[in-house]
N, C-alpha and C positions, 0 to 999 in steps of 0.2 A: 192336192189331196195327199200326196206322198209325204210332204213336210208335216202336215197335221197328223196323219195316221202313224208315221214311223219316227221321223226325226225329233219331233217335239217331245213325245213320251220317252224316247231314248235319252235325250238330253236331260230331261227331268230325272229319270232314274239314275243316270250317271252323277248328277248333282247330289241326289240323296245319298248315294253310296260314298261319295267324297266326304260329305258332312258326317256321315256315320263313322267312317274311318278316322277322321280328324279328331272327333271327340270320343274315340273308343277307349275304354278303360284299359289299364295295364293287363297284359296276359298273365297267366298263372305263373310262368317262370319268372317274369319281372317282379311280380308281387312277392313271390317267395324269396327272391334275392334281396329285395328291399327289407322284408321282415328279418331276414338273416343278418343283414347289416345293422339294423336297429338293435337286434338282440346282442350282437357283439359289442356295439358301442355301449349298451347298457351294462354289460359285464365289466367293461373297462372302467366305466365311471364308478361302479360299485367297488372295484378293486382299488381305485384311487382313494375312495373313502377309507378303506382299510389301511392303506399305506400312507396316510397323512396328507393326501392331496398332491403327491408327486410320484411319477412313474417313469420307468425306462422300458424300452422294448424288451429287454431281457426279463424284467419282472412280469410283464404281460405274458410272454411266452411260457415262463415257469409256472404261472398260476392259472393259465387257461389252456384250451386245446388248440390254440392258434399257433401257426408257424411264424417265423420272424418277419417275413414279408407281409403277411396278413396283419400281424400286430402293428407293424409300422404304418400300414395303410389306415388302420382304424384310428390310431393316434393322430395321424395327419388329418384325417377327416374331422375328428373332434376339434383339432386346432383350427381348421378352416371354418368351422361353425362357431368359433369363439368360446368353446368350452374348455380348451386347454391352450397353454402358451408354451412353445418350445423354449428351453433355456439350455445353455452349454456350460459345463463345468470347466475348470482350468485344464483338465486333462483331455477335454474334447468330448466327453460323454453328453449325449443329448438327453435331457430330462424334461418331461412334459409336466408342467405345473397346472393344476386345476384350482384356480383362484377361488371360485365359488365353493368348491368342496372344502377348501381350507377355512373358509369363513362361515361354514354351516353352524358352528357354535354360537355365532352372533345373532342368529335368527330370533332368539327369544327376546332380544333387546330391540327388535324392529318397531318402528312407529309409522304413522301415516305420512305420506309425502308432504302434505301441507303442514305437519307438525314439526318437521325437521328444522 
């Protein structure tokens, strides 16, 4: 009787709590941080458009409210997602090249995939 009255409902409740926590949505702090990161990435991509598709950390710092570490982290994140490609000049300067941004002028000439 003890198993049916106490242990079985307790185990069921614990299972429900586990499933609820496993599928729990992001907390407000996590959601806010994700939105902040997306906003910063958007700012950097817009800046890349203005600068001809190539950016350095110094340019991002000069044109935004980001510090050097944060600017570098955003540029690295964009590179990890395939939106930018790091390049190095002869003097060792790291330049992030935004290939798609550089080719935006070609979008008017696009055709269907099967027409190519």
